All heavy atoms as a GROMACS GRO file, in nm:
protein
  606
    1MET      N    1   0.083  -0.118   0.000
    1MET     CA    2   0.000   0.000   0.000
    1MET      C    3   0.087   0.123   0.000
    1MET      O    4   0.059   0.218  -0.070
    1MET     CB    5  -0.094  -0.004   0.121
    1MET     CG    6  -0.205   0.095   0.119
    1MET     SD    7  -0.182   0.261   0.183
    1MET     CE    8  -0.124   0.243   0.344
    2SER      N    9   0.194   0.124   0.078
    2SER     CA   10   0.275   0.245   0.089
    2SER      C   11   0.343   0.281  -0.043
    2SER      O   12   0.358   0.398  -0.074
    2SER     CB   13   0.377   0.231   0.201
    2SER     OG   14   0.466   0.125   0.176
    3ILE      N   15   0.381   0.180  -0.120
    3ILE     CA   16   0.445   0.210  -0.248
    3ILE      C   17   0.343   0.273  -0.344
    3ILE      O   18   0.376   0.365  -0.420
    3ILE     CB   19   0.513   0.085  -0.308
    3ILE    CG1   20   0.605   0.126  -0.423
    3ILE    CG2   21   0.410  -0.017  -0.356
    3ILE    CD1   22   0.696   0.015  -0.468
    4VAL      N   23   0.220   0.226  -0.340
    4VAL     CA   24   0.116   0.284  -0.427
    4VAL      C   25   0.089   0.428  -0.385
    4VAL      O   26   0.079   0.518  -0.470
    4VAL     CB   27  -0.013   0.199  -0.422
    4VAL    CG1   28  -0.126   0.267  -0.498
    4VAL    CG2   29   0.012   0.059  -0.477
    5ARG      N   30   0.078   0.450  -0.258
    5ARG     CA   31   0.054   0.587  -0.208
    5ARG      C   32   0.170   0.679  -0.245
    5ARG      O   33   0.150   0.790  -0.293
    5ARG     CB   34   0.032   0.587  -0.058
    5ARG     CG   35  -0.004   0.724  -0.006
    5ARG     CD   36  -0.035   0.718   0.145
    5ARG     NE   37  -0.085   0.844   0.193
    5ARG     CZ   38  -0.006   0.949   0.221
    5ARG    NH1   39   0.123   0.940   0.205
    5ARG    NH2   40  -0.058   1.061   0.266
    6HIS      N   41   0.292   0.633  -0.223
    6HIS     CA   42   0.410   0.714  -0.254
    6HIS      C   43   0.411   0.756  -0.401
    6HIS      O   44   0.422   0.874  -0.434
    6HIS     CB   45   0.537   0.637  -0.221
    6HIS     CG   46   0.661   0.699  -0.279
    6HIS    ND1   47   0.721   0.808  -0.221
    6HIS    CD2   48   0.731   0.670  -0.391
    6HIS    CE1   49   0.825   0.845  -0.297
    6HIS    NE2   50   0.833   0.762  -0.399
    7TRP      N   51   0.400   0.658  -0.489
    7TRP     CA   52   0.408   0.690  -0.631
    7TRP      C   53   0.286   0.766  -0.679
    7TRP      O   54   0.295   0.847  -0.772
    7TRP     CB   55   0.431   0.564  -0.712
    7TRP     CG   56   0.575   0.523  -0.708
    7TRP    CD1   57   0.626   0.412  -0.646
    7TRP    CD2   58   0.686   0.592  -0.763
    7TRP    NE1   59   0.763   0.410  -0.660
    7TRP    CE2   60   0.802   0.519  -0.733
    7TRP    CE3   61   0.699   0.710  -0.836
    7TRP    CZ2   62   0.929   0.560  -0.773
    7TRP    CZ3   63   0.826   0.750  -0.877
    7TRP    CH2   64   0.940   0.676  -0.846
    8SER      N   65   0.171   0.746  -0.617
    8SER     CA   66   0.052   0.823  -0.653
    8SER      C   67   0.076   0.971  -0.628
    8SER      O   68   0.042   1.057  -0.710
    8SER     CB   69  -0.070   0.777  -0.575
    8SER     OG   70  -0.104   0.645  -0.606
    9LEU      N   71   0.135   1.003  -0.512
    9LEU     CA   72   0.166   1.143  -0.482
    9LEU      C   73   0.268   1.200  -0.579
    9LEU      O   74   0.255   1.314  -0.624
    9LEU     CB   75   0.218   1.154  -0.338
    9LEU     CG   76   0.116   1.127  -0.228
    9LEU    CD1   77   0.184   1.111  -0.094
    9LEU    CD2   78   0.010   1.237  -0.224
   10GLU      N   79   0.368   1.121  -0.612
   10GLU     CA   80   0.471   1.166  -0.708
   10GLU      C   81   0.408   1.194  -0.845
   10GLU      O   82   0.437   1.296  -0.907
   10GLU     CB   83   0.581   1.061  -0.722
   10GLU     CG   84   0.665   1.042  -0.599
   10GLU     CD   85   0.759   1.158  -0.571
   10GLU    OE1   86   0.822   1.208  -0.665
   10GLU    OE2   87   0.767   1.199  -0.454
   11VAL      N   88   0.326   1.103  -0.891
   11VAL     CA   89   0.262   1.119  -1.022
   11VAL      C   90   0.168   1.239  -1.023
   11VAL      O   91   0.168   1.319  -1.117
   11VAL     CB   92   0.189   0.989  -1.062
   11VAL    CG1   93   0.103   1.010  -1.186
   11VAL    CG2   94   0.290   0.877  -1.086
   12LEU      N   95   0.090   1.254  -0.918
   12LEU     CA   96  -0.002   1.368  -0.911
   12LEU      C   97   0.073   1.500  -0.918
   12LEU      O   98   0.027   1.594  -0.983
   12LEU     CB   99  -0.086   1.360  -0.783
   12LEU     CG  100  -0.191   1.470  -0.769
   12LEU    CD1  101  -0.300   1.454  -0.876
   12LEU    CD2  102  -0.252   1.468  -0.631
   13ASP      N  103   0.189   1.506  -0.856
   13ASP     CA  104   0.268   1.628  -0.856
   13ASP      C  105   0.356   1.641  -0.981
   13ASP      O  106   0.432   1.737  -0.993
   13ASP     CB  107   0.355   1.635  -0.731
   13ASP     CG  108   0.273   1.660  -0.606
   13ASP    OD1  109   0.160   1.711  -0.618
   13ASP    OD2  110   0.322   1.628  -0.496
   14GLY      N  111   0.348   1.542  -1.070
   14GLY     CA  112   0.425   1.547  -1.194
   14GLY      C  113   0.572   1.520  -1.178
   14GLY      O  114   0.652   1.556  -1.264
   15ARG      N  115   0.610   1.453  -1.072
   15ARG     CA  116   0.751   1.429  -1.044
   15ARG      C  117   0.796   1.286  -1.071
   15ARG      O  118   0.893   1.242  -1.022
   15ARG     CB  119   0.783   1.459  -0.898
   15ARG     CG  120   0.780   1.601  -0.862
   15ARG     CD  121   0.839   1.617  -0.725
   15ARG     NE  122   0.777   1.531  -0.629
   15ARG     CZ  123   0.693   1.571  -0.534
   15ARG    NH1  124   0.664   1.697  -0.522
   15ARG    NH2  125   0.642   1.486  -0.450
   16GLY      N  126   0.733   1.211  -1.136
   16GLY     CA  127   0.787   1.076  -1.154
   16GLY      C  128   0.685   0.989  -1.219
   16GLY      O  129   0.577   0.973  -1.169
   17TYR      N  130   0.725   0.941  -1.329
   17TYR     CA  131   0.638   0.851  -1.399
   17TYR      C  132   0.725   0.767  -1.488
   17TYR      O  133   0.796   0.819  -1.572
   17TYR     CB  134   0.537   0.927  -1.483
   17TYR     CG  135   0.400   0.869  -1.490
   17TYR    CD1  136   0.296   0.943  -1.542
   17TYR    CD2  137   0.373   0.742  -1.446
   17TYR    CE1  138   0.168   0.893  -1.548
   17TYR    CE2  139   0.245   0.691  -1.453
   17TYR     CZ  140   0.143   0.766  -1.503
   17TYR     OH  141   0.016   0.717  -1.510
   18GLY      N  142   0.727   0.644  -1.464
   18GLY     CA  143   0.797   0.552  -1.549
   18GLY      C  144   0.706   0.434  -1.569
   18GLY      O  145   0.586   0.444  -1.544
   19ASP      N  146   0.762   0.328  -1.611
   19ASP     CA  147   0.676   0.211  -1.615
   19ASP      C  148   0.668   0.152  -1.475
   19ASP      O  149   0.746   0.187  -1.387
   19ASP     CB  150   0.726   0.108  -1.716
   19ASP     CG  151   0.863   0.051  -1.685
   19ASP    OD1  152   0.899   0.045  -1.566
   19ASP    OD2  153   0.934   0.012  -1.777
   20TYR      N  154   0.570   0.070  -1.455
   20TYR     CA  155   0.545   0.020  -1.320
   20TYR      C  156   0.664  -0.058  -1.265
   20TYR      O  157   0.689  -0.058  -1.145
   20TYR     CB  158   0.416  -0.062  -1.315
   20TYR     CG  159   0.420  -0.191  -1.392
   20TYR    CD1  160   0.456  -0.310  -1.330
   20TYR    CD2  161   0.383  -0.197  -1.527
   20TYR    CE1  162   0.459  -0.429  -1.400
   20TYR    CE2  163   0.385  -0.314  -1.597
   20TYR     CZ  164   0.423  -0.431  -1.534
   20TYR     OH  165   0.426  -0.549  -1.602
   21GLN      N  166   0.737  -0.123  -1.350
   21GLN     CA  167   0.851  -0.201  -1.302
   21GLN      C  168   0.962  -0.110  -1.249
   21GLN      O  169   1.026  -0.143  -1.149
   21GLN     CB  170   0.904  -0.291  -1.413
   21GLN     CG  171   0.805  -0.401  -1.448
   21GLN     CD  172   0.847  -0.479  -1.571
   21GLN    OE1  173   0.911  -0.426  -1.659
   21GLN    NE2  174   0.807  -0.605  -1.575
   22SER      N  175   0.984   0.004  -1.314
   22SER     CA  176   1.088   0.094  -1.264
   22SER      C  177   1.045   0.158  -1.132
   22SER      O  178   1.130   0.204  -1.055
   22SER     CB  179   1.119   0.204  -1.366
   22SER     OG  180   1.010   0.292  -1.382
   23MET      N  181   0.915   0.158  -1.104
   23MET     CA  182   0.864   0.207  -0.976
   23MET      C  183   0.866   0.099  -0.869
   23MET      O  184   0.837   0.124  -0.754
   23MET     CB  185   0.721   0.259  -0.992
   23MET     CG  186   0.707   0.377  -1.079
   23MET     SD  187   0.532   0.416  -1.098
   23MET     CE  188   0.540   0.566  -1.192
   24GLY      N  189   0.897  -0.024  -0.908
   24GLY     CA  190   0.902  -0.136  -0.814
   24GLY      C  191   0.764  -0.192  -0.780
   24GLY      O  192   0.746  -0.248  -0.673
   25MET      N  193   0.670  -0.176  -0.874
   25MET     CA  194   0.533  -0.219  -0.847
   25MET      C  195   0.492  -0.332  -0.942
   25MET      O  196   0.552  -0.351  -1.047
   25MET     CB  197   0.436  -0.103  -0.866
   25MET     CG  198   0.461   0.011  -0.772
   25MET     SD  199   0.335   0.141  -0.768
   25MET     CE  200   0.286   0.160  -0.935
   26SER      N  201   0.388  -0.404  -0.901
   26SER     CA  202   0.330  -0.504  -0.988
   26SER      C  203   0.230  -0.436  -1.082
   26SER      O  204   0.193  -0.320  -1.062
   26SER     CB  205   0.257  -0.610  -0.904
   26SER     OG  206   0.139  -0.553  -0.846
   27GLY      N  207   0.186  -0.509  -1.180
   27GLY     CA  208   0.084  -0.455  -1.271
   27GLY      C  209  -0.044  -0.420  -1.198
   27GLY      O  210  -0.108  -0.319  -1.228
   28GLY      N  211  -0.083  -0.500  -1.101
   28GLY     CA  212  -0.204  -0.474  -1.023
   28GLY      C  213  -0.189  -0.348  -0.939
   28GLY      O  214  -0.282  -0.267  -0.929
   29GLN      N  215  -0.072  -0.330  -0.878
   29GLN     CA  216  -0.049  -0.209  -0.800
   29GLN      C  217  -0.053  -0.086  -0.891
   29GLN      O  218  -0.104   0.019  -0.853
   29GLN     CB  219   0.087  -0.217  -0.728
   29GLN     CG  220   0.088  -0.316  -0.616
   29GLN     CD  221   0.230  -0.341  -0.564
   29GLN    OE1  222   0.326  -0.345  -0.641
   29GLN    NE2  223   0.241  -0.357  -0.434
   30TYR      N  224   0.001  -0.099  -1.010
   30TYR     CA  225   0.002   0.012  -1.104
   30TYR      C  226  -0.142   0.049  -1.147
   30TYR      O  227  -0.175   0.167  -1.160
   30TYR     CB  228   0.086  -0.023  -1.225
   30TYR     CG  229   0.110   0.093  -1.319
   30TYR    CD1  230   0.190   0.199  -1.279
   30TYR    CD2  231   0.054   0.094  -1.446
   30TYR    CE1  232   0.212   0.305  -1.366
   30TYR    CE2  233   0.076   0.200  -1.531
   30TYR     CZ  234   0.156   0.305  -1.490
   30TYR     OH  235   0.178   0.410  -1.577
   31ASP      N  236  -0.225  -0.052  -1.164
   31ASP     CA  237  -0.367  -0.024  -1.197
   31ASP      C  238  -0.432   0.055  -1.084
   31ASP      O  239  -0.509   0.149  -1.109
   31ASP     CB  240  -0.443  -0.155  -1.219
   31ASP     CG  241  -0.402  -0.225  -1.348
   31ASP    OD1  242  -0.342  -0.159  -1.436
   31ASP    OD2  243  -0.429  -0.346  -1.359
   32ILE      N  244  -0.402   0.017  -0.960
   32ILE     CA  245  -0.456   0.089  -0.844
   32ILE      C  246  -0.403   0.233  -0.845
   32ILE      O  247  -0.480   0.326  -0.824
   32ILE     CB  248  -0.420   0.017  -0.713
   32ILE    CG1  249  -0.487  -0.121  -0.708
   32ILE    CG2  250  -0.461   0.102  -0.592
   32ILE    CD1  251  -0.432  -0.213  -0.602
   33LEU      N  252  -0.275   0.250  -0.870
   33LEU     CA  253  -0.216   0.385  -0.877
   33LEU      C  254  -0.291   0.471  -0.978
   33LEU      O  255  -0.325   0.586  -0.948
   33LEU     CB  256  -0.068   0.375  -0.917
   33LEU     CG  257   0.002   0.507  -0.944
   33LEU    CD1  258   0.143   0.505  -0.888
   33LEU    CD2  259   0.007   0.540  -1.091
   34ARG      N  260  -0.317   0.419  -1.095
   34ARG     CA  261  -0.385   0.499  -1.198
   34ARG      C  262  -0.525   0.538  -1.152
   34ARG      O  263  -0.567   0.652  -1.175
   34ARG     CB  264  -0.392   0.422  -1.330
   34ARG     CG  265  -0.255   0.407  -1.393
   34ARG     CD  266  -0.258   0.348  -1.529
   34ARG     NE  267  -0.360   0.243  -1.538
   34ARG     CZ  268  -0.364   0.152  -1.632
   34ARG    NH1  269  -0.274   0.150  -1.725
   34ARG    NH2  270  -0.458   0.060  -1.633
   35GLU      N  271  -0.595   0.449  -1.086
   35GLU     CA  272  -0.728   0.482  -1.033
   35GLU      C  273  -0.719   0.590  -0.926
   35GLU      O  274  -0.800   0.683  -0.922
   35GLU     CB  275  -0.796   0.357  -0.978
   35GLU     CG  276  -0.833   0.256  -1.084
   35GLU     CD  277  -0.886   0.127  -1.026
   35GLU    OE1  278  -0.914   0.121  -0.904
   35GLU    OE2  279  -0.898   0.029  -1.102
   36VAL      N  280  -0.621   0.578  -0.837
   36VAL     CA  281  -0.602   0.674  -0.728
   36VAL      C  282  -0.571   0.812  -0.785
   36VAL      O  283  -0.628   0.914  -0.744
   36VAL     CB  284  -0.492   0.626  -0.631
   36VAL    CG1  285  -0.451   0.736  -0.535
   36VAL    CG2  286  -0.537   0.502  -0.554
   37VAL      N  287  -0.480   0.819  -0.880
   37VAL     CA  288  -0.440   0.946  -0.940
   37VAL      C  289  -0.556   1.008  -1.017
   37VAL      O  290  -0.581   1.130  -1.006
   37VAL     CB  291  -0.315   0.930  -1.028
   37VAL    CG1  292  -0.286   1.059  -1.105
   37VAL    CG2  293  -0.195   0.892  -0.942
   38ASP      N  294  -0.629   0.929  -1.091
   38ASP     CA  295  -0.745   0.982  -1.164
   38ASP      C  296  -0.848   1.041  -1.068
   38ASP      O  297  -0.902   1.150  -1.093
   38ASP     CB  298  -0.812   0.872  -1.249
   38ASP     CG  299  -0.730   0.832  -1.371
   38ASP    OD1  300  -0.633   0.906  -1.406
   38ASP    OD2  301  -0.761   0.728  -1.430
   39ALA      N  302  -0.875   0.970  -0.960
   39ALA     CA  303  -0.972   1.021  -0.861
   39ALA      C  304  -0.921   1.148  -0.794
   39ALA      O  305  -0.996   1.242  -0.768
   39ALA     CB  306  -1.001   0.914  -0.757
   40ALA      N  307  -0.791   1.154  -0.765
   40ALA     CA  308  -0.732   1.271  -0.701
   40ALA      C  309  -0.739   1.392  -0.794
   40ALA      O  310  -0.769   1.504  -0.750
   40ALA     CB  311  -0.588   1.244  -0.660
   41ARG      N  312  -0.714   1.371  -0.921
   41ARG     CA  313  -0.721   1.482  -1.017
   41ARG      C  314  -0.864   1.534  -1.026
   41ARG      O  315  -0.885   1.655  -1.031
   41ARG     CB  316  -0.671   1.436  -1.154
   41ARG     CG  317  -0.522   1.420  -1.158
   41ARG     CD  318  -0.474   1.375  -1.293
   41ARG     NE  319  -0.329   1.367  -1.294
   41ARG     CZ  320  -0.260   1.279  -1.366
   41ARG    NH1  321  -0.322   1.192  -1.444
   41ARG    NH2  322  -0.128   1.279  -1.360
   42ALA      N  323  -0.960   1.444  -1.029
   42ALA     CA  324  -1.100   1.485  -1.033
   42ALA      C  325  -1.139   1.562  -0.906
   42ALA      O  326  -1.205   1.665  -0.913
   42ALA     CB  327  -1.191   1.364  -1.053
   43ALA      N  328  -1.096   1.512  -0.791
   43ALA     CA  329  -1.125   1.579  -0.665
   43ALA      C  330  -1.061   1.716  -0.660
   43ALA      O  331  -1.122   1.813  -0.610
   43ALA     CB  332  -1.079   1.492  -0.548
   44ARG      N  333  -0.940   1.727  -0.710
   44ARG     CA  334  -0.870   1.855  -0.713
   44ARG      C  335  -0.945   1.956  -0.800
   44ARG      O  336  -0.960   2.072  -0.762
   44ARG     CB  337  -0.727   1.835  -0.764
   44ARG     CG  338  -0.646   1.963  -0.762
   44ARG     CD  339  -0.508   1.940  -0.819
   44ARG     NE  340  -0.419   1.891  -0.716
   44ARG     CZ  341  -0.293   1.855  -0.736
   44ARG    NH1  342  -0.245   1.858  -0.859
   44ARG    NH2  343  -0.218   1.814  -0.637
   45ARG      N  344  -0.992   1.910  -0.914
   45ARG     CA  345  -1.070   2.000  -1.004
   45ARG      C  346  -1.198   2.048  -0.936
   45ARG      O  347  -1.244   2.159  -0.963
   45ARG     CB  348  -1.105   1.926  -1.133
   45ARG     CG  349  -0.992   1.919  -1.232
   45ARG     CD  350  -1.039   1.871  -1.369
   45ARG     NE  351  -1.104   1.742  -1.368
   45ARG     CZ  352  -1.043   1.624  -1.380
   45ARG    NH1  353  -0.912   1.621  -1.392
   45ARG    NH2  354  -1.111   1.512  -1.378
   46GLN      N  355  -1.254   1.966  -0.849
   46GLN     CA  356  -1.377   2.001  -0.779
   46GLN      C  357  -1.351   2.080  -0.652
   46GLN      O  358  -1.444   2.116  -0.580
   46GLN     CB  359  -1.457   1.876  -0.747
   46GLN     CG  360  -1.506   1.804  -0.871
   46GLN     CD  361  -1.572   1.670  -0.840
   46GLN    OE1  362  -1.578   1.630  -0.723
   46GLN    NE2  363  -1.621   1.603  -0.942
   47GLY      N  364  -1.226   2.109  -0.623
   47GLY     CA  365  -1.192   2.190  -0.508
   47GLY      C  366  -1.178   2.118  -0.375
   47GLY      O  367  -1.180   2.183  -0.270
   48ALA      N  368  -1.162   1.989  -0.378
   48ALA     CA  369  -1.146   1.911  -0.254
   48ALA      C  370  -1.019   1.956  -0.181
   48ALA      O  371  -0.921   1.996  -0.243
   48ALA     CB  372  -1.140   1.763  -0.284
   49ARG      N  373  -1.023   1.948  -0.050
   49ARG     CA  374  -0.910   1.997   0.030
   49ARG      C  375  -0.811   1.888   0.067
   49ARG      O  376  -0.691   1.907   0.060
   49ARG     CB  377  -0.961   2.065   0.157
   49ARG     CG  378  -1.038   2.188   0.126
   49ARG     CD  379  -1.072   2.260   0.256
   49ARG     NE  380  -1.154   2.376   0.232
   49ARG     CZ  381  -1.106   2.499   0.222
   49ARG    NH1  382  -0.977   2.519   0.233
   49ARG    NH2  383  -1.186   2.600   0.201
   50ASP      N  384  -0.857   1.775   0.114
   50ASP     CA  385  -0.768   1.671   0.166
   50ASP      C  386  -0.739   1.567   0.058
   50ASP      O  387  -0.778   1.451   0.069
   50ASP     CB  388  -0.829   1.606   0.290
   50ASP     CG  389  -0.734   1.509   0.358
   50ASP    OD1  390  -0.612   1.516   0.331
   50ASP    OD2  391  -0.782   1.426   0.436
   51ILE      N  392  -0.667   1.608  -0.043
   51ILE     CA  393  -0.634   1.518  -0.155
   51ILE      C  394  -0.546   1.402  -0.107
   51ILE      O  395  -0.568   1.288  -0.144
   51ILE     CB  396  -0.565   1.596  -0.269
   51ILE    CG1  397  -0.655   1.708  -0.321
   51ILE    CG2  398  -0.525   1.501  -0.382
   51ILE    CD1  399  -0.782   1.662  -0.387
   52GLU      N  400  -0.446   1.433  -0.024
   52GLU     CA  401  -0.356   1.328   0.023
   52GLU      C  402  -0.430   1.224   0.106
   52GLU      O  403  -0.403   1.105   0.097
   52GLU     CB  404  -0.240   1.386   0.102
   52GLU     CG  405  -0.140   1.457   0.014
   52GLU     CD  406  -0.015   1.497   0.088
   52GLU    OE1  407   0.024   1.426   0.184
   52GLU    OE2  408   0.043   1.599   0.051
   53GLY      N  409  -0.523   1.268   0.189
   53GLY     CA  410  -0.603   1.174   0.267
   53GLY      C  411  -0.688   1.086   0.179
   53GLY      O  412  -0.698   0.965   0.199
   54LEU      N  413  -0.748   1.145   0.077
   54LEU     CA  414  -0.827   1.070  -0.021
   54LEU      C  415  -0.741   0.965  -0.090
   54LEU      O  416  -0.780   0.849  -0.102
   54LEU     CB  417  -0.887   1.166  -0.125
   54LEU     CG  418  -0.949   1.102  -0.248
   54LEU    CD1  419  -1.080   1.032  -0.210
   54LEU    CD2  420  -0.972   1.205  -0.357
   55MET      N  421  -0.623   1.007  -0.131
   55MET     CA  422  -0.533   0.914  -0.199
   55MET      C  423  -0.491   0.799  -0.108
   55MET      O  424  -0.485   0.684  -0.152
   55MET     CB  425  -0.412   0.989  -0.252
   55MET     CG  426  -0.448   1.090  -0.360
   55MET     SD  427  -0.307   1.187  -0.412
   55MET     CE  428  -0.225   1.070  -0.521
   56GLY      N  429  -0.462   0.830   0.016
   56GLY     CA  430  -0.424   0.725   0.111
   56GLY      C  431  -0.534   0.624   0.132
   56GLY      O  432  -0.510   0.504   0.133
   57ARG      N  433  -0.656   0.675   0.149
   57ARG     CA  434  -0.770   0.585   0.168
   57ARG      C  435  -0.792   0.498   0.045
   57ARG      O  436  -0.814   0.376   0.056
   57ARG     CB  437  -0.897   0.664   0.199
   57ARG     CG  438  -0.903   0.720   0.340
   57ARG     CD  439  -1.037   0.782   0.372
   57ARG     NE  440  -1.074   0.889   0.281
   57ARG     CZ  441  -1.034   1.017   0.291
   57ARG    NH1  442  -0.951   1.052   0.386
   57ARG    NH2  443  -1.076   1.107   0.204
   58GLN      N  444  -0.787   0.558  -0.073
   58GLN     CA  445  -0.812   0.482  -0.194
   58GLN      C  446  -0.701   0.380  -0.221
   58GLN      O  447  -0.730   0.269  -0.267
   58GLN     CB  448  -0.830   0.574  -0.313
   58GLN     CG  449  -0.962   0.649  -0.308
   58GLN     CD  450  -0.993   0.718  -0.437
   58GLN    OE1  451  -0.905   0.779  -0.496
   58GLN    NE2  452  -1.116   0.708  -0.479
   59ALA      N  453  -0.578   0.417  -0.193
   59ALA     CA  454  -0.468   0.322  -0.210
   59ALA      C  455  -0.485   0.204  -0.115
   59ALA      O  456  -0.469   0.088  -0.154
   59ALA     CB  457  -0.333   0.391  -0.186
   60ARG      N  458  -0.518   0.231   0.010
   60ARG     CA  459  -0.538   0.125   0.110
   60ARG      C  460  -0.653   0.034   0.068
   60ARG      O  461  -0.641  -0.088   0.070
   60ARG     CB  462  -0.564   0.186   0.247
   60ARG     CG  463  -0.580   0.084   0.358
   60ARG     CD  464  -0.594   0.148   0.496
   60ARG     NE  465  -0.690   0.258   0.503
   60ARG     CZ  466  -0.660   0.387   0.509
   60ARG    NH1  467  -0.534   0.425   0.511
   60ARG    NH2  468  -0.754   0.479   0.514
   61GLU      N  469  -0.767   0.094   0.029
   61GLU     CA  470  -0.882   0.014  -0.011
   61GLU      C  471  -0.852  -0.069  -0.136
   61GLU      O  472  -0.889  -0.186  -0.145
   61GLU     CB  473  -1.002   0.104  -0.036
   61GLU     CG  474  -1.057   0.166   0.090
   61GLU     CD  475  -1.158   0.278   0.062
   61GLU    OE1  476  -1.194   0.302  -0.054
   61GLU    OE2  477  -1.199   0.345   0.161
   62GLY      N  478  -0.785  -0.007  -0.233
   62GLY     CA  479  -0.752  -0.079  -0.356
   62GLY      C  480  -0.659  -0.195  -0.332
   62GLY      O  481  -0.678  -0.306  -0.384
   63CYS      N  482  -0.556  -0.172  -0.251
   63CYS     CA  483  -0.460  -0.279  -0.220
   63CYS      C  484  -0.525  -0.390  -0.137
   63CYS      O  485  -0.499  -0.508  -0.161
   63CYS     CB  486  -0.337  -0.222  -0.150
   63CYS     SG  487  -0.233  -0.124  -0.258
   64THR      N  488  -0.608  -0.351  -0.043
   64THR     CA  489  -0.678  -0.452   0.038
   64THR      C  490  -0.764  -0.541  -0.050
   64THR      O  491  -0.759  -0.664  -0.039
   64THR     CB  492  -0.763  -0.384   0.147
   64THR    OG1  493  -0.677  -0.311   0.234
   64THR    CG2  494  -0.842  -0.487   0.228
   65ALA      N  495  -0.838  -0.480  -0.139
   65ALA     CA  496  -0.924  -0.558  -0.229
   65ALA      C  497  -0.840  -0.645  -0.323
   65ALA      O  498  -0.873  -0.761  -0.348
   65ALA     CB  499  -1.013  -0.465  -0.310
   66TRP      N  500  -0.732  -0.590  -0.375
   66TRP     CA  501  -0.646  -0.664  -0.469
   66TRP      C  502  -0.586  -0.787  -0.402
   66TRP      O  503  -0.593  -0.897  -0.457
   66TRP     CB  504  -0.535  -0.572  -0.519
   66TRP     CG  505  -0.429  -0.641  -0.599
   66TRP    CD1  506  -0.302  -0.667  -0.559
   66TRP    CD2  507  -0.440  -0.691  -0.732
   66TRP    NE1  508  -0.232  -0.731  -0.659
   66TRP    CE2  509  -0.315  -0.747  -0.766
   66TRP    CE3  510  -0.542  -0.696  -0.825
   66TRP    CZ2  511  -0.290  -0.804  -0.890
   66TRP    CZ3  512  -0.516  -0.754  -0.948
   66TRP    CH2  513  -0.393  -0.807  -0.979
   67TYR      N  514  -0.532  -0.773  -0.283
   67TYR     CA  515  -0.467  -0.886  -0.220
   67TYR      C  516  -0.565  -0.980  -0.152
   67TYR      O  517  -0.537  -1.098  -0.137
   67TYR     CB  518  -0.359  -0.838  -0.123
   67TYR     CG  519  -0.241  -0.784  -0.198
   67TYR    CD1  520  -0.219  -0.647  -0.207
   67TYR    CD2  521  -0.155  -0.869  -0.264
   67TYR    CE1  522  -0.112  -0.597  -0.281
   67TYR    CE2  523  -0.048  -0.821  -0.337
   67TYR     CZ  524  -0.027  -0.684  -0.345
   67TYR     OH  525   0.077  -0.636  -0.417
   68ARG      N  526  -0.681  -0.931  -0.113
   68ARG     CA  527  -0.781  -1.020  -0.053
   68ARG      C  528  -0.829  -1.122  -0.156
   68ARG      O  529  -0.856  -1.237  -0.123
   68ARG     CB  530  -0.900  -0.938  -0.001
   68ARG     CG  531  -1.006  -1.028   0.063
   68ARG     CD  532  -1.118  -0.948   0.125
   68ARG     NE  533  -1.065  -0.877   0.242
   68ARG     CZ  534  -1.082  -0.747   0.266
   68ARG    NH1  535  -1.151  -0.674   0.183
   68ARG    NH2  536  -1.032  -0.693   0.372
   69SER      N  537  -0.841  -1.078  -0.281
   69SER     CA  538  -0.892  -1.170  -0.383
   69SER      C  539  -0.780  -1.252  -0.445
   69SER      O  540  -0.802  -1.323  -0.542
   69SER     CB  541  -0.964  -1.091  -0.492
   69SER     OG  542  -0.873  -1.003  -0.557
   70GLY      N  543  -0.659  -1.242  -0.394
   70GLY     CA  544  -0.551  -1.327  -0.441
   70GLY      C  545  -0.436  -1.249  -0.499
   70GLY      O  546  -0.323  -1.290  -0.486
   71GLY      N  547  -0.462  -1.139  -0.565
   71GLY     CA  548  -0.355  -1.058  -0.622
   71GLY      C  549  -0.264  -1.144  -0.711
   71GLY      O  550  -0.308  -1.240  -0.771
   72PRO      N  551  -0.138  -1.109  -0.713
   72PRO     CA  552  -0.047  -1.178  -0.805
   72PRO      C  553  -0.018  -1.323  -0.769
   72PRO      O  554   0.021  -1.398  -0.854
   72PRO     CB  555   0.080  -1.093  -0.798
   72PRO     CG  556   0.073  -1.022  -0.669
   72PRO     CD  557  -0.074  -1.003  -0.638
   73GLY      N  558  -0.036  -1.361  -0.645
   73GLY     CA  559  -0.007  -1.498  -0.604
   73GLY      C  560  -0.119  -1.595  -0.623
   73GLY      O  561  -0.107  -1.710  -0.590
   74GLU      N  562  -0.232  -1.546  -0.670
   74GLU     CA  563  -0.349  -1.630  -0.699
   74GLU      C  564  -0.424  -1.681  -0.577
   74GLU      O  565  -0.532  -1.731  -0.591
   74GLU     CB  566  -0.313  -1.749  -0.788
   74GLU     CG  567  -0.257  -1.710  -0.924
   74GLU     CD  568  -0.355  -1.633  -1.010
   74GLU    OE1  569  -0.476  -1.665  -1.008
   74GLU    OE2  570  -0.310  -1.543  -1.081
   75GLY      N  571  -0.370  -1.671  -0.459
   75GLY     CA  572  -0.439  -1.718  -0.341
   75GLY      C  573  -0.460  -1.605  -0.244
   75GLY      O  574  -0.375  -1.520  -0.229
   76PRO      N  575  -0.574  -1.600  -0.176
   76PRO     CA  576  -0.599  -1.491  -0.083
   76PRO      C  577  -0.505  -1.495   0.036
   76PRO      O  578  -0.461  -1.600   0.077
   76PRO     CB  579  -0.744  -1.514  -0.040
   76PRO     CG  580  -0.774  -1.654  -0.069
   76PRO     CD  581  -0.683  -1.696  -0.181
   77TRP      N  582  -0.472  -1.378   0.086
   77TRP     CA  583  -0.394  -1.368   0.207
   77TRP      C  584  -0.484  -1.351   0.326
   77TRP      O  585  -0.596  -1.309   0.312
   77TRP     CB  586  -0.291  -1.256   0.200
   77TRP     CG  587  -0.347  -1.121   0.177
   77TRP    CD1  588  -0.394  -1.073   0.059
   77TRP    CD2  589  -0.367  -1.019   0.272
   77TRP    NE1  590  -0.440  -0.945   0.076
   77TRP    CE2  591  -0.426  -0.910   0.206
   77TRP    CE3  592  -0.341  -1.006   0.408
   77TRP    CZ2  593  -0.458  -0.791   0.269
   77TRP    CZ3  594  -0.373  -0.887   0.472
   77TRP    CH2  595  -0.430  -0.783   0.400
   78ARG      N  596  -0.438  -1.381   0.441
   78ARG     CA  597  -0.523  -1.375   0.561
   78ARG      C  598  -0.462  -1.286   0.664
   78ARG      O  599  -0.350  -1.271   0.681
   78ARG     CB  600  -0.542  -1.514   0.616
   78ARG     CG  601  -0.609  -1.602   0.516
   78ARG     CD  602  -0.600  -1.746   0.556
   78ARG     NE  603  -0.599  -1.825   0.436
   78ARG     CZ  604  -0.692  -1.912   0.407
   78ARG    NH1  605  -0.791  -1.933   0.487
   78ARG    NH2  606  -0.687  -1.980   0.296
   0.00000   0.00000   0.00000
């Protein structure tokens, strides 16, 4: 979760964007990052104040859902 949050903040601020492998993420984590950044950009356009909090919550929820359903290892974690 922390890697997704970190890179989401970097991407939102325009400071870092490479392929997901250079960021040290899996393809699933990168998909979550793109969703988090898209939502943050939309919230920013609408004048939301706590963008970082929103991003943290969405990254946590996305990663929890991804790994609960098996994620890259195909089996759920407990």
